ROLUMLO-232302 format. One record per residue (C-alpha): residue in one letter; x, y, z; chain; residue number from 1. Coordinates in Angstrom, 2 decimals, decimal comma. Example, Ala and Ser with C-alpha at 12.3 -4.5 7.8 and 13.67 -1.06 7.14 Angstrom:
<recs>
(rec a; (12,30; -4,50; 7,80); A; 1)
(rec s; (13,67; -1,06; 7,14); A; 2)
</recs>
This chain:
<recs>
(rec x; (-8,05; 33,02; -5,96); A; 1)
(rec x; (-6,97; 35,69; -3,67); A; 2)
(rec x; (-8,24; 38,29; -7,12); A; 3)
(rec x; (-5,79; 36,26; -9,56); A; 4)
(rec x; (-6,29; 33,59; -12,04); A; 5)
(rec x; (-4,18; 30,73; -12,43); A; 6)
(rec x; (-2,46; 32,46; -15,66); A; 7)
(rec x; (-2,03; 35,92; -14,01); A; 8)
(rec x; (-0,10; 34,03; -11,18); A; 9)
(rec x; (1,96; 32,50; -13,02); A; 10)
(rec x; (2,40; 35,39; -15,51); A; 11)
(rec x; (3,63; 38,14; -12,16); A; 12)
(rec x; (5,58; 35,40; -10,80); A; 13)
(rec x; (7,39; 34,65; -13,97); A; 14)
(rec x; (8,32; 38,26; -14,15); A; 15)
(rec x; (9,70; 38,77; -11,34); A; 16)
(rec x; (11,93; 35,79; -11,82); A; 17)
(rec x; (12,94; 36,97; -14,89); A; 18)
(rec x; (13,55; 40,60; -13,97); A; 19)
(rec x; (16,54; 39,87; -11,92); A; 20)
(rec x; (14,77; 40,41; -7,90); A; 21)
(rec x; (16,15; 37,18; -6,98); A; 22)
(rec x; (19,10; 38,76; -6,19); A; 23)
(rec x; (17,49; 40,92; -3,51); A; 24)
(rec x; (14,77; 39,31; -2,56); A; 25)
(rec x; (14,44; 36,12; -0,62); A; 26)
(rec x; (10,97; 35,30; -1,89); A; 27)
(rec x; (11,39; 35,82; -5,59); A; 28)
(rec x; (14,41; 33,69; -4,97); A; 29)
(rec x; (12,70; 31,06; -3,03); A; 30)
(rec x; (10,48; 30,91; -6,28); A; 31)
(rec x; (12,91; 30,70; -8,88); A; 32)
(rec x; (14,28; 27,36; -6,98); A; 33)
(rec x; (10,44; 26,56; -7,43); A; 34)
(rec x; (10,16; 27,24; -10,79); A; 35)
(rec x; (13,77; 26,18; -11,97); A; 36)
(rec x; (15,01; 24,19; -9,82); A; 37)
(rec x; (12,42; 22,05; -9,24); A; 38)
(rec x; (10,73; 22,60; -12,55); A; 39)
(rec x; (6,77; 23,41; -11,16); A; 40)
(rec x; (4,64; 25,12; -12,85); A; 41)
(rec x; (2,48; 28,04; -10,61); A; 42)
(rec x; (-0,69; 27,07; -12,41); A; 43)
(rec x; (-0,13; 23,54; -11,47); A; 44)
(rec x; (-3,30; 22,09; -10,09); A; 45)
(rec x; (-2,28; 18,94; -8,34); A; 46)
(rec x; (-3,27; 18,60; -4,80); A; 47)
(rec x; (-0,35; 17,89; -2,18); A; 48)
(rec x; (1,22; 14,75; -2,77); A; 49)
(rec x; (0,84; 12,79; 0,42); A; 50)
(rec x; (2,65; 9,15; 2,06); A; 51)
(rec x; (1,11; 6,58; 2,99); A; 52)
(rec x; (-0,17; 5,46; 6,01); A; 53)
(rec x; (2,94; 2,91; 6,47); A; 54)
(rec x; (5,64; 5,95; 5,05); A; 55)
(rec x; (4,16; 8,67; 7,68); A; 56)
(rec x; (4,15; 5,93; 10,27); A; 57)
(rec x; (8,23; 5,36; 9,44); A; 58)
(rec x; (8,28; 9,38; 9,43); A; 59)
(rec x; (6,47; 9,90; 12,90); A; 60)
(rec x; (8,85; 6,90; 14,38); A; 61)
(rec x; (12,14; 8,88; 12,89); A; 62)
(rec x; (11,33; 11,54; 15,08); A; 63)
(rec x; (9,91; 10,30; 17,97); A; 64)
(rec x; (11,63; 12,38; 20,10); A; 65)
(rec x; (11,01; 15,65; 18,88); A; 66)
(rec x; (6,75; 14,52; 18,88); A; 67)
(rec x; (7,32; 13,88; 23,01); A; 68)
(rec x; (8,77; 17,33; 23,25); A; 69)
(rec x; (6,15; 19,44; 21,34); A; 70)
(rec x; (2,86; 18,11; 22,24); A; 71)
(rec x; (2,72; 20,51; 25,03); A; 72)
(rec x; (3,65; 23,40; 23,12); A; 73)
(rec x; (1,51; 22,72; 20,17); A; 74)
(rec x; (-1,38; 22,12; 22,69); A; 75)
(rec x; (-0,85; 25,81; 24,82); A; 76)
(rec x; (-0,30; 27,33; 20,93); A; 77)
(rec x; (-3,18; 25,60; 19,04); A; 78)
(rec x; (-5,03; 27,10; 22,43); A; 79)
(rec x; (-3,97; 30,71; 21,55); A; 80)
(rec x; (-4,51; 30,38; 17,85); A; 81)
(rec x; (-7,50; 28,12; 16,95); A; 82)
(rec x; (-10,00; 30,51; 17,63); A; 83)
(rec x; (-8,82; 32,40; 14,83); A; 84)
(rec x; (-8,99; 29,92; 12,22); A; 85)
(rec x; (-5,94; 28,17; 12,41); A; 86)
(rec x; (-4,73; 24,67; 12,05); A; 87)
(rec x; (-1,03; 24,89; 13,78); A; 88)
(rec x; (1,58; 21,68; 12,18); A; 89)
(rec x; (4,51; 19,91; 13,31); A; 90)
(rec x; (6,62; 19,10; 10,39); A; 91)
(rec x; (10,18; 16,56; 10,51); A; 92)
(rec x; (13,03; 17,48; 8,25); A; 93)
(rec x; (11,39; 16,70; 5,41); A; 94)
(rec x; (8,82; 19,29; 5,61); A; 95)
(rec x; (6,53; 15,91; 6,07); A; 96)
(rec x; (3,43; 17,32; 8,87); A; 97)
(rec x; (3,60; 14,68; 11,36); A; 98)
(rec x; (1,42; 15,92; 14,13); A; 99)
(rec x; (-0,99; 18,63; 14,07); A; 100)
(rec x; (-3,85; 20,41; 16,15); A; 101)
(rec x; (-7,47; 21,60; 14,16); A; 102)
(rec x; (-11,15; 22,31; 15,36); A; 103)
(rec x; (-12,83; 19,52; 13,83); A; 104)
(rec x; (-15,59; 21,17; 11,93); A; 105)
(rec x; (-12,44; 22,54; 10,02); A; 106)
(rec x; (-11,05; 19,35; 9,23); A; 107)
(rec x; (-12,34; 18,60; 5,70); A; 108)
(rec x; (-11,32; 22,11; 4,73); A; 109)
(rec x; (-7,64; 21,79; 5,80); A; 110)
(rec x; (-7,29; 18,03; 4,56); A; 111)
(rec x; (-8,41; 19,17; 1,33); A; 112)
(rec x; (-6,06; 21,77; 1,24); A; 113)
(rec x; (-3,02; 19,01; 2,60); A; 114)
(rec x; (-3,09; 21,23; 5,88); A; 115)
(rec x; (-2,45; 17,52; 6,75); A; 116)
(rec x; (-0,34; 15,03; 8,36); A; 117)
(rec x; (2,00; 13,16; 5,22); A; 118)
(rec x; (1,13; 16,00; 3,10); A; 119)
(rec x; (4,43; 16,48; 1,06); A; 120)
(rec x; (5,38; 20,52; 2,46); A; 121)
(rec x; (8,96; 20,82; 0,73); A; 122)
(rec x; (9,97; 23,61; -1,96); A; 123)
(rec x; (10,48; 20,35; -4,43); A; 124)
(rec x; (7,29; 19,83; -4,29); A; 125)
(rec x; (4,88; 22,14; -3,55); A; 126)
(rec x; (7,63; 25,69; -4,31); A; 127)
(rec x; (7,39; 28,56; -2,25); A; 128)
(rec x; (5,22; 27,42; 1,05); A; 129)
(rec x; (5,76; 28,16; 5,09); A; 130)
(rec x; (6,52; 25,26; 6,36); A; 131)
(rec x; (8,86; 24,31; 2,34); A; 132)
(rec x; (10,96; 27,79; 2,90); A; 133)
(rec x; (11,31; 27,34; 6,27); A; 134)
(rec x; (12,98; 24,08; 6,04); A; 135)
(rec x; (15,14; 25,66; 3,30); A; 136)
(rec x; (16,27; 28,86; 4,85); A; 137)
(rec x; (16,13; 27,42; 8,67); A; 138)
(rec x; (15,06; 30,97; 9,21); A; 139)
(rec x; (11,22; 32,22; 11,10); A; 140)
(rec x; (8,90; 33,53; 8,09); A; 141)
(rec x; (5,92; 34,06; 6,74); A; 142)
(rec x; (4,12; 33,11; 3,63); A; 143)
(rec x; (1,00; 35,13; 2,83); A; 144)
(rec x; (-1,28; 34,12; -0,01); A; 145)
(rec x; (0,15; 35,59; -3,34); A; 146)
(rec x; (3,05; 34,97; -1,92); A; 147)
(rec x; (2,85; 31,36; -2,14); A; 148)
(rec x; (3,96; 29,70; -5,57); A; 149)
(rec x; (1,11; 27,53; -6,90); A; 150)
(rec x; (-1,93; 29,74; -7,64); A; 151)
(rec x; (-4,13; 26,88; -5,66); A; 152)
(rec x; (-2,39; 28,35; -2,67); A; 153)
(rec x; (-2,93; 31,24; -2,81); A; 154)
(rec x; (-5,54; 31,79; -0,69); A; 155)
(rec x; (-3,29; 30,41; 2,03); A; 156)
(rec x; (-1,40; 32,23; 4,58); A; 157)
(rec x; (1,69; 30,10; 6,94); A; 158)
(rec x; (4,40; 31,36; 9,56); A; 159)
(rec x; (6,61; 28,96; 10,22); A; 160)
(rec x; (9,52; 28,39; 12,70); A; 161)
(rec x; (12,35; 26,47; 12,48); A; 162)
(rec x; (13,16; 24,24; 15,50); A; 163)
(rec x; (16,61; 22,60; 16,38); A; 164)
(rec x; (17,59; 19,48; 18,60); A; 165)
(rec x; (20,07; 19,06; 21,48); A; 166)
(rec x; (22,99; 18,93; 19,56); A; 167)
(rec x; (21,92; 22,33; 17,35); A; 168)
(rec x; (21,23; 21,05; 14,04); A; 169)
(rec x; (17,53; 21,25; 11,81); A; 170)
(rec x; (15,17; 19,09; 13,27); A; 171)
(rec x; (11,93; 20,26; 12,10); A; 172)
(rec x; (9,03; 23,49; 11,92); A; 173)
(rec x; (5,99; 24,33; 13,80); A; 174)
(rec x; (3,53; 25,87; 11,16); A; 175)
(rec x; (0,81; 28,00; 12,13); A; 176)
(rec x; (-1,29; 27,77; 8,61); A; 177)
(rec x; (-5,20; 29,28; 8,29); A; 178)
(rec x; (-6,90; 30,15; 4,51); A; 179)
(rec x; (-9,20; 32,79; 6,15); A; 180)
(rec x; (-9,19; 36,03; 4,13); A; 181)
(rec x; (-9,20; 38,21; 7,28); A; 182)
(rec x; (-6,65; 37,66; 8,80); A; 183)
(rec x; (-4,95; 41,24; 9,19); A; 184)
(rec x; (-1,33; 42,23; 10,08); A; 185)
(rec x; (-1,95; 42,60; 13,86); A; 186)
(rec x; (-2,75; 39,00; 14,07); A; 187)
(rec x; (0,01; 37,99; 12,03); A; 188)
(rec x; (2,52; 39,42; 14,12); A; 189)
(rec x; (1,36; 37,92; 16,83); A; 190)
(rec x; (0,64; 34,37; 15,58); A; 191)
(rec x; (4,33; 34,47; 14,48); A; 192)
(rec x; (5,14; 35,50; 18,15); A; 193)
(rec x; (3,37; 32,46; 19,71); A; 194)
(rec x; (5,29; 30,57; 16,92); A; 195)
(rec x; (8,42; 31,46; 17,99); A; 196)
(rec x; (8,00; 31,12; 21,67); A; 197)
(rec x; (6,23; 27,43; 21,14); A; 198)
(rec x; (9,17; 26,65; 19,07); A; 199)
(rec x; (12,33; 27,77; 22,20); A; 200)
(rec x; (9,99; 25,44; 24,81); A; 201)
(rec x; (10,12; 22,60; 22,24); A; 202)
(rec x; (14,24; 23,10; 21,92); A; 203)
(rec x; (14,12; 23,66; 26,02); A; 204)
(rec x; (11,82; 20,14; 25,84); A; 205)
(rec x; (14,18; 18,57; 23,36); A; 206)
(rec x; (17,35; 19,55; 25,27); A; 207)
(rec x; (16,25; 18,55; 28,95); A; 208)
(rec x; (14,84; 15,40; 27,89); A; 209)
(rec x; (18,29; 14,51; 26,22); A; 210)
(rec x; (20,54; 15,96; 29,09); A; 211)
(rec x; (18,04; 14,13; 31,43); A; 212)
(rec x; (20,41; 13,67; 34,40); A; 213)
(rec x; (22,67; 16,83; 33,53); A; 214)
(rec x; (22,34; 20,25; 35,85); A; 215)
(rec x; (21,19; 22,61; 33,10); A; 216)
(rec x; (22,23; 26,23; 33,44); A; 217)
(rec x; (21,20; 29,00; 31,77); A; 218)
(rec x; (23,16; 31,75; 29,78); A; 219)
(rec x; (22,75; 34,60; 29,34); A; 220)
(rec x; (23,06; 36,78; 25,84); A; 221)
(rec x; (24,71; 40,32; 25,33); A; 222)
(rec x; (21,28; 42,16; 25,45); A; 223)
(rec x; (21,08; 40,45; 28,98); A; 224)
(rec x; (18,29; 38,27; 27,63); A; 225)
(rec x; (18,06; 34,79; 28,01); A; 226)
(rec x; (21,42; 33,02; 25,61); A; 227)
(rec x; (19,67; 29,40; 25,65); A; 228)
(rec x; (20,77; 26,55; 28,17); A; 229)
(rec x; (23,73; 24,46; 28,93); A; 230)
(rec x; (23,78; 20,77; 30,41); A; 231)
(rec x; (26,75; 20,27; 32,89); A; 232)
(rec x; (26,99; 16,88; 33,89); A; 233)
(rec x; (28,28; 15,52; 38,04); A; 234)
(rec x; (32,03; 16,48; 37,22); A; 235)
(rec x; (31,98; 20,09; 35,46); A; 236)
(rec x; (32,36; 19,70; 32,39); A; 237)
(rec x; (29,65; 21,35; 29,64); A; 238)
(rec x; (28,42; 18,47; 27,76); A; 239)
(rec x; (25,57; 19,98; 25,69); A; 240)
(rec x; (24,46; 23,01; 24,34); A; 241)
(rec x; (21,41; 24,91; 22,82); A; 242)
(rec x; (21,60; 26,31; 19,53); A; 243)
(rec x; (20,88; 29,46; 21,14); A; 244)
(rec x; (23,89; 28,78; 23,77); A; 245)
(rec x; (26,45; 28,19; 20,82); A; 246)
(rec x; (25,57; 31,20; 19,46); A; 247)
(rec x; (26,30; 33,47; 22,63); A; 248)
(rec x; (29,26; 31,50; 23,69); A; 249)
(rec x; (30,94; 30,91; 19,66); A; 250)
(rec x; (30,26; 27,39; 19,66); A; 251)
(rec x; (29,40; 25,90; 16,45); A; 252)
(rec x; (26,09; 24,06; 15,95); A; 253)
(rec x; (24,73; 20,65; 14,61); A; 254)
(rec x; (27,15; 18,45; 15,94); A; 255)
(rec x; (28,07; 16,94; 19,28); A; 256)
(rec x; (30,19; 18,83; 21,75); A; 257)
(rec x; (33,37; 17,58; 23,25); A; 258)
(rec x; (33,10; 17,57; 26,73); A; 259)
(rec x; (35,12; 20,82; 27,98); A; 260)
(rec x; (35,36; 22,88; 31,51); A; 261)
(rec x; (32,29; 24,54; 32,51); A; 262)
(rec x; (34,31; 27,15; 34,28); A; 263)
(rec x; (36,18; 27,97; 31,07); A; 264)
(rec x; (33,76; 27,98; 28,49); A; 265)
(rec x; (30,81; 30,44; 30,87); A; 266)
(rec x; (33,25; 32,42; 32,56); A; 267)
(rec x; (34,63; 33,24; 35,97); A; 268)
(rec x; (32,49; 34,10; 38,76); A; 269)
(rec x; (28,93; 33,81; 37,47); A; 270)
(rec x; (29,84; 30,73; 36,09); A; 271)
(rec x; (30,99; 29,28; 39,99); A; 272)
(rec x; (28,08; 31,18; 41,27); A; 273)
(rec x; (25,12; 28,75; 38,71); A; 274)
(rec x; (27,33; 25,78; 39,27); A; 275)
(rec x; (28,32; 26,14; 43,42); A; 276)
(rec x; (24,53; 26,12; 43,84); A; 277)
(rec x; (23,61; 23,83; 41,64); A; 278)
(rec x; (26,15; 20,92; 42,46); A; 279)
(rec x; (25,31; 21,86; 46,12); A; 280)
(rec x; (21,53; 20,71; 45,76); A; 281)
(rec x; (22,39; 18,28; 43,88); A; 282)
(rec x; (24,86; 16,74; 46,40); A; 283)
(rec x; (22,53; 17,62; 49,15); A; 284)
(rec x; (20,13; 15,63; 47,15); A; 285)
(rec x; (22,25; 12,68; 47,07); A; 286)
(rec x; (23,68; 11,69; 49,96); A; 287)
(rec x; (20,06; 12,06; 51,62); A; 288)
(rec x; (18,88; 9,56; 49,41); A; 289)
(rec x; (21,19; 7,52; 49,67); A; 290)
(rec x; (21,42; 8,00; 53,46); A; 291)
(rec x; (24,91; 9,48; 54,23); A; 292)
(rec x; (26,24; 6,46; 52,39); A; 293)
(rec x; (29,23; 8,09; 50,28); A; 294)
(rec x; (29,45; 4,86; 48,03); A; 295)
(rec x; (25,72; 5,24; 47,12); A; 296)
(rec x; (25,64; 9,08; 46,59); A; 297)
(rec x; (28,56; 8,37; 44,35); A; 298)
(rec x; (27,44; 5,66; 42,27); A; 299)
(rec x; (23,74; 7,39; 41,76); A; 300)
(rec x; (25,60; 10,19; 40,62); A; 301)
(rec x; (27,81; 8,38; 38,36); A; 302)
(rec x; (30,92; 9,74; 39,78); A; 303)
(rec x; (33,90; 8,24; 41,89); A; 304)
(rec x; (34,11; 7,88; 45,76); A; 305)
(rec x; (36,80; 9,90; 45,44); A; 306)
(rec x; (35,53; 12,80; 43,54); A; 307)
(rec x; (33,18; 12,87; 45,66); A; 308)
(rec x; (34,48; 13,22; 48,56); A; 309)
(rec x; (36,31; 16,05; 46,42); A; 310)
(rec x; (33,43; 17,85; 45,83); A; 311)
(rec x; (31,64; 17,64; 49,34); A; 312)
(rec x; (35,23; 18,96; 50,73); A; 313)
(rec x; (34,67; 22,28; 48,40); A; 314)
(rec x; (31,29; 22,43; 49,75); A; 315)
(rec x; (31,48; 22,22; 53,69); A; 316)
(rec x; (29,61; 18,88; 52,98); A; 317)
(rec x; (29,42; 16,03; 55,76); A; 318)
(rec x; (27,72; 12,50; 54,97); A; 319)
(rec x; (26,81; 11,21; 58,36); A; 320)
</recs>
């Protein structure tokens, strides 16, 4: 496979592991985990293990919000890469694909390779591979052909990107895989870029769904790019932030935020500009929908009547 016999590939993997390269190479470190920690044989010929239909159904239920948020982004990503012989997989936090996109004509091939829902692609089961190694290292990566641990996977090229949920905790992996021999470096770079953008869209959708009743504020990173999303409630308290926003603002990832004043976190005039514009529009819409009834508008916004009166005075809005 890929010009190598199982014995040749296994020897190459073992030589790299024993040479001490694991300290300098993340790839060899993954090979070492596959061999020494998980006791896998690179020459092993067994097909990927798969969940039963009932187990897959339960796995999909556990990640229902991720599945819902990912559908549109997966469709667009597949439209971009499908013609080049790729399939798109969404894997959960255990390395199990729970959704996929692919050309029907290629389904039998991809299913035989295990690039299918319900297959077990963690490093523990499949050694070094896009989904499993991304799950361990939690960074975007490509495992190209003979970089895979198992010889039987060395025809595959897999680009994987981690996805984080609304609390900035690891939620799953978005993977684009191909078994075509003509995948070029340029194409691989384009696939990596497209997969990265798709993962960002999924994270943003997850976040907006989780904080559907909050105002969403864009934060700015040090380089001037969008630093992420912050959720602000009706009392100007920050109640959520994406992983990239947390990195920009110095907030630890992976846990729920303790509510904090938006002005304190986002800082000065920029925060007030963002929030004032958003709040004024929210207040106006609430008043219009309530026919000018302050009590009804306050109830719809989830704030007290006194708080709403204070905000109306601040923004020089009049209830009719």
